Biopython code that builds the backbone (N, CA, C, O; Angstrom):
import numpy as np
from Bio.PDB.StructureBuilder import StructureBuilder

atoms = [
    (1, "UNK", "N", (-0.050, -17.302, 9.543)),
    (1, "UNK", "CA", (-0.701, -15.996, 9.118)),
    (1, "UNK", "C", (-1.663, -15.327, 9.854)),
    (1, "UNK", "O", (-2.604, -16.039, 10.205)),
    (2, "UNK", "N", (-1.707, -14.008, 10.233)),
    (2, "UNK", "CA", (-2.653, -13.428, 11.086)),
    (2, "UNK", "C", (-3.459, -12.447, 10.137)),
    (2, "UNK", "O", (-3.044, -12.120, 9.025)),
    (3, "UNK", "N", (-4.622, -12.023, 10.671)),
    (3, "UNK", "CA", (-5.358, -11.054, 9.909)),
    (3, "UNK", "C", (-5.656, -10.140, 11.040)),
    (3, "UNK", "O", (-6.030, -10.447, 12.172)),
    (4, "UNK", "N", (-5.399, -8.823, 10.482)),
    (4, "UNK", "CA", (-5.481, -7.679, 11.286)),
    (4, "UNK", "C", (-6.599, -6.590, 10.705)),
    (4, "UNK", "O", (-6.432, -6.187, 9.554)),
    (5, "UNK", "N", (-7.612, -6.157, 11.394)),
    (5, "UNK", "CA", (-8.523, -5.200, 10.946)),
    (5, "UNK", "C", (-7.832, -3.739, 11.093)),
    (5, "UNK", "O", (-7.548, -3.215, 12.170)),
    (6, "UNK", "N", (-7.597, -3.141, 9.715)),
    (6, "UNK", "CA", (-6.902, -1.852, 9.776)),
    (6, "UNK", "C", (-7.759, -0.620, 9.466)),
    (6, "UNK", "O", (-7.356, 0.507, 9.756)),
    (7, "UNK", "N", (-8.944, -0.837, 8.876)),
    (7, "UNK", "CA", (-9.778, 0.170, 8.302)),
    (7, "UNK", "C", (-11.268, -0.432, 8.177)),
    (7, "UNK", "O", (-11.558, -1.614, 8.361)),
    (8, "UNK", "N", (-12.168, 0.619, 7.825)),
    (8, "UNK", "CA", (-13.262, 0.190, 7.238)),
    (8, "UNK", "C", (-13.615, 0.644, 5.748)),
    (8, "UNK", "O", (-12.990, 1.587, 5.262)),
    (9, "UNK", "N", (-14.522, 0.044, 5.078)),
    (9, "UNK", "CA", (-14.576, 0.630, 3.723)),
    (9, "UNK", "C", (-15.084, 2.156, 3.610)),
    (9, "UNK", "O", (-14.898, 2.821, 2.592)),
    (10, "UNK", "N", (-15.691, 2.606, 4.663)),
    (10, "UNK", "CA", (-15.982, 4.002, 4.998)),
    (10, "UNK", "C", (-14.690, 4.964, 5.030)),
    (10, "UNK", "O", (-14.674, 6.063, 4.476)),
    (11, "UNK", "N", (-13.741, 4.482, 5.659)),
    (11, "UNK", "CA", (-12.358, 4.994, 5.928)),
    (11, "UNK", "C", (-11.611, 5.243, 4.552)),
    (11, "UNK", "O", (-10.814, 6.168, 4.400)),
    (12, "UNK", "N", (-11.950, 4.311, 3.543)),
    (12, "UNK", "CA", (-10.961, 4.393, 2.438)),
    (12, "UNK", "C", (-11.908, 4.365, 0.945)),
    (12, "UNK", "O", (-12.134, 3.357, 0.275)),
    (13, "UNK", "N", (-12.288, 5.503, 0.709)),
    (13, "UNK", "CA", (-13.038, 5.645, -0.377)),
    (13, "UNK", "C", (-12.327, 5.442, -1.777)),
    (13, "UNK", "O", (-11.113, 5.646, -1.741)),
    (14, "UNK", "N", (-12.793, 5.120, -2.862)),
    (14, "UNK", "CA", (-11.948, 4.876, -4.124)),
    (14, "UNK", "C", (-11.329, 6.116, -4.559)),
    (14, "UNK", "O", (-11.878, 7.214, -4.654)),
    (15, "UNK", "N", (-10.124, 5.814, -4.810)),
    (15, "UNK", "CA", (-9.053, 6.817, -5.160)),
    (15, "UNK", "C", (-8.253, 7.343, -3.930)),
    (15, "UNK", "O", (-7.443, 8.261, -4.063)),
    (16, "UNK", "N", (-8.487, 6.762, -2.770)),
    (16, "UNK", "CA", (-7.880, 7.201, -1.422)),
    (16, "UNK", "C", (-6.845, 6.353, -1.233)),
    (16, "UNK", "O", (-6.694, 5.343, -1.920)),
    (17, "UNK", "N", (-5.955, 6.754, -0.159)),
    (17, "UNK", "CA", (-5.007, 5.819, 0.397)),
    (17, "UNK", "C", (-4.757, 6.282, 1.971)),
    (17, "UNK", "O", (-5.153, 7.355, 2.426)),
    (18, "UNK", "N", (-4.135, 5.422, 2.609)),
    (18, "UNK", "CA", (-3.881, 5.939, 3.953)),
    (18, "UNK", "C", (-2.745, 5.049, 4.552)),
    (18, "UNK", "O", (-2.521, 3.951, 4.044)),
    (19, "UNK", "N", (-2.023, 5.497, 5.619)),
    (19, "UNK", "CA", (-1.057, 4.509, 6.134)),
    (19, "UNK", "C", (-1.547, 4.048, 7.405)),
    (19, "UNK", "O", (-2.049, 4.829, 8.214)),
    (20, "UNK", "N", (-1.395, 2.525, 7.670)),
    (20, "UNK", "CA", (-1.875, 1.866, 8.702)),
    (20, "UNK", "C", (-0.736, 1.266, 9.367)),
    (20, "UNK", "O", (0.300, 1.065, 8.733)),
    (21, "UNK", "N", (-0.849, 0.947, 10.658)),
    (21, "UNK", "CA", (0.403, 0.104, 11.431)),
    (21, "UNK", "C", (-0.270, -1.024, 11.807)),
    (21, "UNK", "O", (-1.400, -1.060, 12.295)),
    (22, "UNK", "N", (0.640, -2.185, 11.507)),
    (22, "UNK", "CA", (0.337, -3.564, 11.815)),
    (22, "UNK", "C", (1.585, -4.170, 12.613)),
    (22, "UNK", "O", (2.643, -4.285, 11.995)),
    (23, "UNK", "N", (1.526, -4.511, 13.776)),
    (23, "UNK", "CA", (2.832, -5.010, 14.568)),
    (23, "UNK", "C", (3.901, -4.256, 14.469)),
    (23, "UNK", "O", (4.992, -4.826, 14.444)),
    (24, "UNK", "N", (3.839, -2.775, 14.389)),
    (24, "UNK", "CA", (4.797, -1.846, 14.403)),
    (24, "UNK", "C", (5.259, -1.622, 12.827)),
    (24, "UNK", "O", (6.178, -0.835, 12.602)),
    (25, "UNK", "N", (4.710, -2.214, 11.909)),
    (25, "UNK", "CA", (5.135, -1.886, 10.648)),
    (25, "UNK", "C", (4.136, -1.093, 9.894)),
    (25, "UNK", "O", (2.972, -1.487, 9.829)),
    (26, "UNK", "N", (4.606, 0.232, 9.200)),
    (26, "UNK", "CA", (3.953, 0.960, 8.411)),
    (26, "UNK", "C", (3.525, 0.326, 7.058)),
    (26, "UNK", "O", (4.331, -0.110, 6.237)),
    (27, "UNK", "N", (2.171, 0.318, 6.909)),
    (27, "UNK", "CA", (1.682, -0.211, 5.541)),
    (27, "UNK", "C", (0.844, 0.625, 4.889)),
    (27, "UNK", "O", (-0.042, 1.169, 5.547)),
    (28, "UNK", "N", (0.950, 0.860, 3.625)),
    (28, "UNK", "CA", (0.166, 1.816, 2.575)),
    (28, "UNK", "C", (-1.087, 1.017, 2.162)),
    (28, "UNK", "O", (-0.939, -0.053, 1.571)),
    (29, "UNK", "N", (-2.023, 1.380, 2.382)),
    (29, "UNK", "CA", (-3.374, 0.731, 1.881)),
    (29, "UNK", "C", (-3.989, 1.687, 0.928)),
    (29, "UNK", "O", (-4.075, 2.887, 1.190)),
    (30, "UNK", "N", (-4.403, 1.179, -0.139)),
    (30, "UNK", "CA", (-4.982, 1.850, -1.316)),
    (30, "UNK", "C", (-6.374, 1.281, -1.739)),
    (30, "UNK", "O", (-6.550, 0.063, -1.705)),
    (31, "UNK", "N", (-7.354, 2.116, -2.132)),
    (31, "UNK", "CA", (-8.439, 1.798, -2.987)),
    (31, "UNK", "C", (-8.438, 2.167, -4.269)),
    (31, "UNK", "O", (-8.582, 3.366, -4.506)),
    (32, "UNK", "N", (-8.303, 1.383, -5.189)),
    (32, "UNK", "CA", (-8.342, 1.712, -6.585)),
    (32, "UNK", "C", (-9.504, 1.123, -7.241)),
    (32, "UNK", "O", (-9.597, -0.099, -7.350)),
    (33, "UNK", "N", (-10.502, 2.014, -7.736)),
    (33, "UNK", "CA", (-11.779, 1.687, -8.114)),
    (33, "UNK", "C", (-12.370, 0.457, -7.418)),
    (33, "UNK", "O", (-12.921, -0.438, -8.059)),
    (34, "UNK", "N", (-12.227, 0.440, -5.958)),
    (34, "UNK", "CA", (-12.923, -0.561, -5.224)),
    (34, "UNK", "C", (-12.124, -1.731, -5.054)),
    (34, "UNK", "O", (-12.635, -2.601, -4.349)),
    (35, "UNK", "N", (-10.924, -1.979, -5.560)),
    (35, "UNK", "CA", (-10.187, -2.955, -5.297)),
    (35, "UNK", "C", (-8.893, -2.426, -4.373)),
    (35, "UNK", "O", (-8.166, -1.471, -4.648)),
    (36, "UNK", "N", (-8.805, -3.272, -3.244)),
    (36, "UNK", "CA", (-7.859, -2.855, -2.349)),
    (36, "UNK", "C", (-6.263, -3.564, -2.323)),
    (36, "UNK", "O", (-6.037, -4.750, -2.564)),
    (37, "UNK", "N", (-5.501, -2.794, -2.060)),
    (37, "UNK", "CA", (-4.034, -3.035, -2.238)),
    (37, "UNK", "C", (-3.361, -2.752, -0.884)),
    (37, "UNK", "O", (-3.867, -1.854, -0.212)),
    (38, "UNK", "N", (-2.246, -3.422, -0.374)),
    (38, "UNK", "CA", (-1.498, -3.143, 0.572)),
    (38, "UNK", "C", (-0.087, -3.402, 0.336)),
    (38, "UNK", "O", (0.249, -4.546, 0.031)),
    (39, "UNK", "N", (0.815, -2.444, 0.443)),
    (39, "UNK", "CA", (2.292, -2.635, 0.408)),
    (39, "UNK", "C", (2.901, -1.892, 1.500)),
    (39, "UNK", "O", (2.304, -1.059, 2.182)),
    (40, "UNK", "N", (4.357, -2.299, 1.660)),
    (40, "UNK", "CA", (5.009, -1.549, 2.788)),
    (40, "UNK", "C", (4.861, -0.078, 2.472)),
    (40, "UNK", "O", (4.755, 0.185, 1.274)),
    (41, "UNK", "N", (4.832, 0.988, 3.378)),
    (41, "UNK", "CA", (4.546, 2.230, 3.199)),
    (41, "UNK", "C", (5.926, 3.017, 3.101)),
    (41, "UNK", "O", (5.898, 4.241, 2.977)),
    (42, "UNK", "N", (6.967, 2.423, 3.148)),
    (42, "UNK", "CA", (8.363, 3.048, 3.202)),
    (42, "UNK", "C", (9.032, 2.689, 1.747)),
    (42, "UNK", "O", (9.369, 1.575, 1.346)),
    (43, "UNK", "N", (9.130, 3.961, 1.064)),
    (43, "UNK", "CA", (10.138, 3.573, -0.357)),
    (43, "UNK", "C", (11.425, 3.207, 0.119)),
    (43, "UNK", "O", (12.071, 3.808, 0.976)),
    (44, "UNK", "N", (11.827, 1.949, -0.632)),
    (44, "UNK", "CA", (13.113, 1.215, -0.686)),
    (44, "UNK", "C", (14.308, 2.313, -0.959)),
    (44, "UNK", "O", (15.443, 2.035, -0.572)),
    (45, "UNK", "N", (14.093, 3.358, -1.517)),
    (45, "UNK", "CA", (15.142, 4.288, -1.984)),
    (45, "UNK", "C", (15.729, 5.124, -0.916)),
    (45, "UNK", "O", (16.855, 4.903, -0.470)),
    (46, "UNK", "N", (14.981, 6.070, -0.511)),
    (46, "UNK", "CA", (15.116, 6.781, 0.631)),
    (46, "UNK", "C", (14.243, 6.716, 1.756)),
    (46, "UNK", "O", (14.569, 7.294, 2.793)),
    (47, "UNK", "N", (13.257, 6.134, 1.684)),
    (47, "UNK", "CA", (12.212, 6.302, 2.885)),
    (47, "UNK", "C", (10.987, 7.053, 2.631)),
    (47, "UNK", "O", (10.326, 7.160, 3.664)),
    (48, "UNK", "N", (10.511, 7.552, 1.721)),
    (48, "UNK", "CA", (9.329, 8.351, 1.482)),
    (48, "UNK", "C", (8.145, 7.416, 1.712)),
    (48, "UNK", "O", (8.148, 6.189, 1.612)),
    (49, "UNK", "N", (7.172, 8.187, 2.024)),
    (49, "UNK", "CA", (5.769, 7.586, 2.471)),
    (49, "UNK", "C", (5.078, 7.119, 1.265)),
    (49, "UNK", "O", (4.617, 8.066, 0.629)),
    (50, "UNK", "N", (4.861, 6.005, 0.755)),
    (50, "UNK", "CA", (4.144, 5.695, -0.469)),
    (50, "UNK", "C", (2.739, 5.888, -0.390)),
    (50, "UNK", "O", (2.128, 6.132, -1.431)),
    (51, "UNK", "N", (2.032, 5.800, 0.885)),
    (51, "UNK", "CA", (0.873, 6.320, 0.944)),
    (51, "UNK", "C", (0.376, 7.596, 0.698)),
    (51, "UNK", "O", (-0.820, 7.873, 0.616)),
    (52, "UNK", "N", (1.523, 8.549, 0.554)),
    (52, "UNK", "CA", (1.435, 9.892, 0.138)),
    (52, "UNK", "C", (1.688, 10.040, -1.233)),
    (52, "UNK", "O", (1.699, 11.160, -1.745)),
    (53, "UNK", "N", (1.928, 8.843, -1.986)),
    (53, "UNK", "CA", (2.384, 8.958, -3.344)),
    (53, "UNK", "C", (1.112, 9.184, -4.448)),
    (53, "UNK", "O", (-0.057, 9.107, -4.070)),
    (54, "UNK", "N", (1.447, 9.447, -5.738)),
    (54, "UNK", "CA", (0.598, 9.421, -6.645)),
    (54, "UNK", "C", (0.254, 8.122, -7.191)),
    (54, "UNK", "O", (1.144, 7.401, -7.643)),
    (55, "UNK", "N", (-1.218, 7.685, -7.186)),
    (55, "UNK", "CA", (-1.477, 6.437, -8.099)),
    (55, "UNK", "C", (-2.021, 6.549, -9.192)),
    (55, "UNK", "O", (-2.885, 7.386, -9.451)),
    (56, "UNK", "N", (-1.505, 5.585, -10.077)),
    (56, "UNK", "CA", (-1.999, 5.697, -11.452)),
    (56, "UNK", "C", (-2.188, 4.173, -11.869)),
    (56, "UNK", "O", (-1.258, 3.382, -12.032)),
    (57, "UNK", "N", (-3.557, 3.885, -12.019)),
    (57, "UNK", "CA", (-3.893, 2.643, -12.521)),
    (57, "UNK", "C", (-3.397, 1.610, -11.158)),
    (57, "UNK", "O", (-3.915, 1.769, -10.053)),
    (58, "UNK", "N", (-2.509, 0.723, -11.368)),
    (58, "UNK", "CA", (-2.003, -0.153, -10.221)),
    (58, "UNK", "C", (-0.528, 0.038, -9.953)),
    (58, "UNK", "O", (0.277, -0.873, -9.760)),
    (59, "UNK", "N", (-0.274, 1.328, -9.964)),
    (59, "UNK", "CA", (1.223, 1.743, -9.495)),
    (59, "UNK", "C", (1.118, 2.969, -8.656)),
    (59, "UNK", "O", (0.160, 3.741, -8.700)),
    (60, "UNK", "N", (2.075, 3.090, -7.954)),
    (60, "UNK", "CA", (2.291, 4.321, -7.060)),
    (60, "UNK", "C", (3.669, 4.859, -7.125)),
    (60, "UNK", "O", (4.675, 4.150, -7.084)),
    (61, "UNK", "N", (3.664, 6.240, -7.236)),
    (61, "UNK", "CA", (4.858, 7.070, -7.259)),
    (61, "UNK", "C", (5.235, 7.623, -5.997)),
    (61, "UNK", "O", (4.504, 8.364, -5.341)),
    (62, "UNK", "N", (6.517, 7.215, -5.623)),
    (62, "UNK", "CA", (7.152, 7.865, -4.304)),
    (62, "UNK", "C", (6.971, 9.472, -4.547)),
    (62, "UNK", "O", (7.321, 9.910, -5.643)),
    (63, "UNK", "N", (6.537, 10.205, -3.748)),
    (63, "UNK", "CA", (6.467, 11.687, -3.677)),
    (63, "UNK", "C", (7.800, 12.248, -3.537)),
    (63, "UNK", "O", (7.979, 13.360, -4.034)),
    (64, "UNK", "N", (8.879, 11.606, -2.879)),
    (64, "UNK", "CA", (10.179, 12.124, -2.690)),
    (64, "UNK", "C", (10.955, 12.254, -4.033)),
    (64, "UNK", "O", (11.342, 13.370, -4.379)),
    (65, "UNK", "N", (11.199, 11.165, -4.799)),
    (65, "UNK", "CA", (12.199, 10.954, -5.865)),
    (65, "UNK", "C", (11.691, 10.421, -7.032)),
    (65, "UNK", "O", (12.452, 10.331, -7.995)),
    (66, "UNK", "N", (10.391, 10.001, -7.140)),
    (66, "UNK", "CA", (9.808, 9.406, -8.407)),
    (66, "UNK", "C", (9.846, 8.082, -8.492)),
    (66, "UNK", "O", (9.431, 7.663, -9.573)),
    (67, "UNK", "N", (10.289, 7.055, -7.532)),
    (67, "UNK", "CA", (10.505, 5.708, -7.590)),
    (67, "UNK", "C", (9.030, 5.308, -7.841)),
    (67, "UNK", "O", (8.101, 5.960, -7.366)),
    (68, "UNK", "N", (8.848, 4.153, -8.649)),
    (68, "UNK", "CA", (7.559, 3.757, -8.844)),
    (68, "UNK", "C", (7.387, 2.189, -8.594)),
    (68, "UNK", "O", (8.185, 1.368, -9.047)),
    (69, "UNK", "N", (6.211, 1.834, -7.789)),
    (69, "UNK", "CA", (6.106, 0.569, -7.361)),
    (69, "UNK", "C", (4.805, -0.172, -7.914)),
    (69, "UNK", "O", (3.792, 0.526, -7.955)),
    (70, "UNK", "N", (4.710, -1.357, -8.301)),
    (70, "UNK", "CA", (3.414, -2.098, -8.699)),
    (70, "UNK", "C", (2.762, -2.327, -7.320)),
    (70, "UNK", "O", (3.371, -2.686, -6.313)),
    (71, "UNK", "N", (1.558, -2.094, -7.402)),
    (71, "UNK", "CA", (0.455, -2.254, -6.284)),
    (71, "UNK", "C", (0.309, -3.746, -6.034)),
    (71, "UNK", "O", (0.277, -4.221, -4.898)),
    (72, "UNK", "N", (0.219, -4.491, -7.191)),
    (72, "UNK", "CA", (-0.190, -5.963, -6.957)),
    (72, "UNK", "C", (0.846, -6.771, -6.719)),
    (72, "UNK", "O", (0.586, -7.893, -6.285)),
    (73, "UNK", "N", (2.219, -6.396, -6.944)),
    (73, "UNK", "CA", (3.323, -7.227, -6.643)),
    (73, "UNK", "C", (4.359, -6.640, -5.747)),
    (73, "UNK", "O", (5.159, -7.298, -5.081)),
    (74, "UNK", "N", (4.278, -5.446, -5.789)),
    (74, "UNK", "CA", (5.550, -4.547, -5.005)),
    (74, "UNK", "C", (6.695, -4.462, -5.736)),
    (74, "UNK", "O", (7.640, -3.864, -5.222)),
    (75, "UNK", "N", (6.835, -4.998, -6.979)),
    (75, "UNK", "CA", (8.137, -4.713, -7.724)),
    (75, "UNK", "C", (8.249, -3.326, -8.096)),
    (75, "UNK", "O", (7.246, -2.621, -8.209)),
    (76, "UNK", "N", (9.578, -2.840, -8.319)),
    (76, "UNK", "CA", (9.975, -1.812, -8.624)),
    (76, "UNK", "C", (9.670, -1.616, -10.209)),
    (76, "UNK", "O", (10.065, -2.467, -11.007)),
    (77, "UNK", "N", (9.006, -0.547, -10.609)),
    (77, "UNK", "CA", (8.740, -0.148, -12.054)),
    (77, "UNK", "C", (9.626, 1.005, -12.573)),
    (77, "UNK", "O", (9.935, 1.092, -13.761)),
    (78, "UNK", "N", (9.984, 1.803, -11.720)),
    (78, "UNK", "CA", (11.075, 2.874, -12.137)),
    (78, "UNK", "C", (12.008, 3.189, -10.960)),
    (78, "UNK", "O", (11.652, 3.137, -9.783)),
    (79, "UNK", "N", (13.077, 3.478, -11.330)),
    (79, "UNK", "CA", (14.245, 3.756, -10.538)),
    (79, "UNK", "C", (13.709, 5.381, -9.986)),
    (79, "UNK", "O", (12.819, 6.023, -10.545)),
    (80, "UNK", "N", (14.344, 5.756, -8.987)),
    (80, "UNK", "CA", (15.789, 5.163, -8.460)),
    (80, "UNK", "C", (15.808, 4.054, -7.409)),
    (80, "UNK", "O", (16.868, 3.694, -6.898)),
    (81, "UNK", "N", (14.562, 3.484, -7.073)),
    (81, "UNK", "CA", (14.672, 2.257, -6.171)),
    (81, "UNK", "C", (15.111, 1.209, -6.832)),
    (81, "UNK", "O", (14.833, 1.058, -8.021)),
    (82, "UNK", "N", (15.790, 0.420, -6.207)),
    (82, "UNK", "CA", (16.242, -0.962, -6.799)),
    (82, "UNK", "C", (15.782, -1.983, -6.087)),
    (82, "UNK", "O", (15.911, -3.108, -6.569)),
    (83, "UNK", "N", (15.121, -1.812, -4.735)),
    (83, "UNK", "CA", (14.306, -3.135, -4.267)),
    (83, "UNK", "C", (13.042, -3.003, -3.993)),
    (83, "UNK", "O", (12.554, -1.967, -3.541)),
    (84, "UNK", "N", (12.371, -4.114, -4.263)),
    (84, "UNK", "CA", (10.891, -4.086, -4.080)),
    (84, "UNK", "C", (10.369, -3.911, -2.702)),
    (84, "UNK", "O", (11.104, -3.995, -1.718)),
    (85, "UNK", "N", (9.001, -3.649, -2.630)),
    (85, "UNK", "CA", (8.466, -3.552, -1.348)),
    (85, "UNK", "C", (7.723, -4.874, -1.124)),
    (85, "UNK", "O", (7.521, -5.667, -2.043)),
    (86, "UNK", "N", (7.283, -5.097, 0.282)),
    (86, "UNK", "CA", (6.402, -6.151, 0.363)),
    (86, "UNK", "C", (4.884, -5.919, 0.107)),
    (86, "UNK", "O", (4.381, -4.815, 0.318)),
    (87, "UNK", "N", (4.213, -6.904, -0.319)),
    (87, "UNK", "CA", (2.913, -6.832, -0.633)),
    (87, "UNK", "C", (2.090, -7.607, 0.487)),
    (87, "UNK", "O", (2.654, -8.520, 1.090)),
    (88, "UNK", "N", (0.854, -7.291, 0.766)),
    (88, "UNK", "CA", (0.227, -7.893, 1.684)),
    (88, "UNK", "C", (-1.148, -8.306, 1.196)),
    (88, "UNK", "O", (-1.668, -7.483, 0.442)),
    (89, "UNK", "N", (-1.911, -9.490, 1.480)),
    (89, "UNK", "CA", (-3.328, -9.822, 1.011)),
    (89, "UNK", "C", (-4.238, -8.790, 1.757)),
    (89, "UNK", "O", (-4.157, -8.524, 2.956)),
    (90, "UNK", "N", (-5.015, -8.313, 0.964)),
    (90, "UNK", "CA", (-6.189, -7.475, 1.586)),
    (90, "UNK", "C", (-7.424, -8.330, 1.674)),
    (90, "UNK", "O", (-7.773, -8.968, 0.681)),
    (91, "UNK", "N", (-8.147, -8.390, 2.856)),
    (91, "UNK", "CA", (-9.504, -8.978, 2.937)),
    (91, "UNK", "C", (-10.583, -8.145, 3.195)),
    (91, "UNK", "O", (-10.414, -7.293, 4.066)),
    (92, "UNK", "N", (-11.813, -8.210, 2.547)),
    (92, "UNK", "CA", (-12.763, -7.327, 3.079)),
    (92, "UNK", "C", (-14.058, -8.238, 3.668)),
    (92, "UNK", "O", (-14.675, -9.051, 2.980)),
    (93, "UNK", "N", (-14.306, -7.972, 4.907)),
    (93, "UNK", "CA", (-15.287, -8.779, 5.406)),
    (93, "UNK", "C", (-16.343, -7.919, 6.027)),
    (93, "UNK", "O", (-16.125, -7.453, 7.145)),
    (94, "UNK", "N", (-17.518, -7.653, 5.377)),
    (94, "UNK", "CA", (-18.543, -6.782, 5.615)),
    (94, "UNK", "C", (-17.874, -5.341, 5.383)),
    (94, "UNK", "O", (-17.295, -5.051, 4.336)),
    (95, "UNK", "N", (-18.013, -4.482, 6.459)),
    (95, "UNK", "CA", (-17.239, -3.248, 6.115)),
    (95, "UNK", "C", (-15.893, -3.202, 6.604)),
    (95, "UNK", "O", (-15.266, -2.145, 6.533)),
    (96, "UNK", "N", (-15.341, -4.323, 7.134)),
    (96, "UNK", "CA", (-14.049, -4.336, 7.697)),
    (96, "UNK", "C", (-12.883, -4.668, 6.577)),
    (96, "UNK", "O", (-12.944, -5.622, 5.801)),
    (97, "UNK", "N", (-11.861, -3.749, 6.632)),
    (97, "UNK", "CA", (-10.744, -4.086, 5.770)),
    (97, "UNK", "C", (-9.619, -4.560, 6.449)),
    (97, "UNK", "O", (-9.095, -3.796, 7.259)),
    (98, "UNK", "N", (-9.082, -5.822, 6.254)),
    (98, "UNK", "CA", (-8.067, -6.617, 7.012)),
    (98, "UNK", "C", (-6.895, -6.847, 6.066)),
    (98, "UNK", "O", (-7.004, -7.050, 4.857)),
    (99, "UNK", "N", (-5.717, -6.788, 6.787)),
    (99, "UNK", "CA", (-4.453, -7.205, 6.052)),
    (99, "UNK", "C", (-4.147, -8.585, 6.743)),
    (99, "UNK", "O", (-4.414, -8.836, 7.918)),
    (100, "UNK", "N", (-3.550, -9.441, 5.856)),
    (100, "UNK", "CA", (-3.069, -10.654, 6.179)),
    (100, "UNK", "C", (-1.548, -10.490, 6.190)),
    (100, "UNK", "O", (-0.948, -10.229, 5.147)),
    (101, "UNK", "N", (-0.825, -10.662, 7.536)),
    (101, "UNK", "CA", (0.529, -10.569, 7.581)),
    (101, "UNK", "C", (0.995, -11.941, 8.074)),
    (101, "UNK", "O", (0.320, -12.672, 8.799)),
    (102, "UNK", "N", (2.396, -12.257, 7.542)),
    (102, "UNK", "CA", (3.018, -13.537, 7.933)),
    (102, "UNK", "C", (3.206, -13.681, 9.388)),
    (102, "UNK", "O", (3.715, -14.704, 9.847)),
]
sb = StructureBuilder()
sb.init_structure("model")
sb.init_model(0)
sb.init_chain("A")
sb.init_seg("    ")
for serial, (resi, resn, name, xyz) in enumerate(atoms, 1):
    if name == "N":
        sb.init_residue(resn, " ", resi, " ")
    sb.init_atom(name, np.array(xyz, "f"), 0.0, 1.0, " ", f" {name:<3s}", serial, name[0])
structure = sb.get_structure()
């Protein structure tokens, strides 16, 4: 497993999200009340950008068709998506936000 710096805490204020790229893969990074989450950025339904979705507690809703995913597990919480997204461990070291990838 490798760790990749993707942002700083100044880049991602509470309530914000952004899309980062690690090894050619788009990953959505979220700050929910100071806790960081990382999941695949691409919705498994039709490919909407989850980093552009609406966050509520620990879930994100795809802006295209309303599929909803759990930020902690990547599980589908609401259709039309049928397949979960990958989750990644987020590490904060000083001001650096890093994502651990396989």
